[in-house]
Kinemage of the C-alpha trace (Angstrom):
@kinemage 1
@onewidth
@group {chain A} dominant
@subgroup {mainchain}
@vectorlist {calphas} color= white
{ca met a 1} P -1.240 3.480 7.918
{ca glu a 2} L 1.839 2.016 9.551
{ca ser a 3} L 1.957 -1.452 7.927
{ca phe a 4} L 0.327 -2.306 4.621
{ca glu a 5} L -0.121 -4.908 1.910
{ca val a 6} L -0.467 -4.367 -1.835
{ca glu a 7} L -2.357 -6.826 -4.019
{ca val a 8} L -3.122 -6.858 -7.755
{ca ser a 9} L -5.886 -8.411 -9.828
{ca ser a 10} L -6.846 -8.664 -13.468
{ca asp a 11} L -10.561 -9.238 -12.762
{ca gly a 12} L -11.234 -7.641 -9.354
{ca glu a 13} L -12.090 -11.019 -7.817
{ca val a 14} L -8.857 -13.015 -7.581
{ca trp a 15} L -6.112 -11.066 -5.772
{ca thr a 16} L -2.365 -11.759 -5.703
{ca pro a 17} L -0.235 -10.209 -2.933
{ca ile a 18} L 2.832 -8.474 -4.368
{ca his a 19} L 4.241 -6.436 -1.474
{ca lys a 20} L 4.089 -5.989 2.298
{ca gly a 21} L 5.758 -3.080 4.004
{ca ser a 22} L 5.685 -0.434 6.681
{ca phe a 23} L 6.055 3.322 6.767
{ca gly a 24} L 7.785 3.500 10.131
{ca asn a 25} L 7.263 6.638 12.165
{ca ile a 26} L 4.334 7.846 10.017
{ca arg a 27} L 2.484 9.422 12.942
{ca asn a 28} L 5.333 11.817 13.774
{ca asp a 29} L 6.685 12.131 10.228
{ca pro a 30} L 3.814 12.190 7.706
{ca ser a 31} L 6.086 13.122 4.801
{ca arg a 32} L 5.763 11.594 1.335
{ca arg a 33} L 6.636 7.899 1.073
{ca ile a 34} L 7.773 6.046 -2.060
{ca val a 35} L 7.416 2.272 -2.391
{ca his a 36} L 9.188 0.308 -5.128
{ca phe a 37} L 8.072 -3.208 -6.052
{ca asp a 38} L 10.602 -5.945 -6.810
{ca arg a 39} L 9.318 -6.399 -10.379
{ca val a 40} L 6.665 -5.230 -12.841
{ca his a 41} L 3.182 -6.706 -12.347
{ca glu a 42} L 0.496 -6.753 -15.022
{ca ala a 43} L -2.913 -5.956 -13.515
{ca arg a 44} L -6.069 -3.944 -13.967
{ca tyr a 45} L -6.739 -3.367 -10.238
{ca leu a 46} L -4.538 -2.539 -7.281
{ca lys a 47} L -5.595 -2.947 -3.635
{ca leu a 48} L -3.830 -1.197 -0.761
{ca ser a 49} L -4.786 -2.744 2.596
{ca asn a 50} L -4.004 -1.463 6.067
{ca leu a 51} L -2.387 -4.099 8.297
{ca lys a 52} L -1.619 -1.878 11.290
{ca ala a 53} L -2.716 1.617 12.176
{ca pro a 54} L -0.199 3.991 13.817
{ca gly a 55} L -0.069 3.869 17.604
{ca asp a 56} L -3.447 3.171 19.181
{ca leu a 57} L -5.492 4.578 16.279
{ca arg a 58} L -8.294 2.487 14.786
{ca arg a 59} L -8.724 4.340 11.495
{ca val a 60} L -6.234 5.255 8.789
{ca gly a 61} L -6.170 7.420 5.715
{ca ala a 62} L -4.196 7.598 2.509
{ca ala a 63} L -4.085 10.378 -0.075
{ca glu a 64} L -2.507 11.251 -3.387
{ca ile a 65} L -1.543 7.704 -4.321
{ca asp a 66} L 0.292 7.507 -7.642
{ca val a 67} L 1.000 4.265 -9.480
{ca leu a 68} L 3.665 4.452 -12.148
{ca ala a 69} L 4.125 1.927 -14.928
{ca glu a 70} L 6.890 1.113 -17.369
């Protein structure tokens, strides 16, 4: 996953985008990435969407995703 979007929802139906970003050279450097949001968001659900796969790949993967709260 090279570029991504994060959305939150309280009901799983209406989604609010809270962050867009990219991981840069993820294909050659698959090390751990940390993403900080600009503020705290209250939600029950979080959606991580792929916007661009690395290089010419069509599929992406993500693992060990932690979400920390205040």
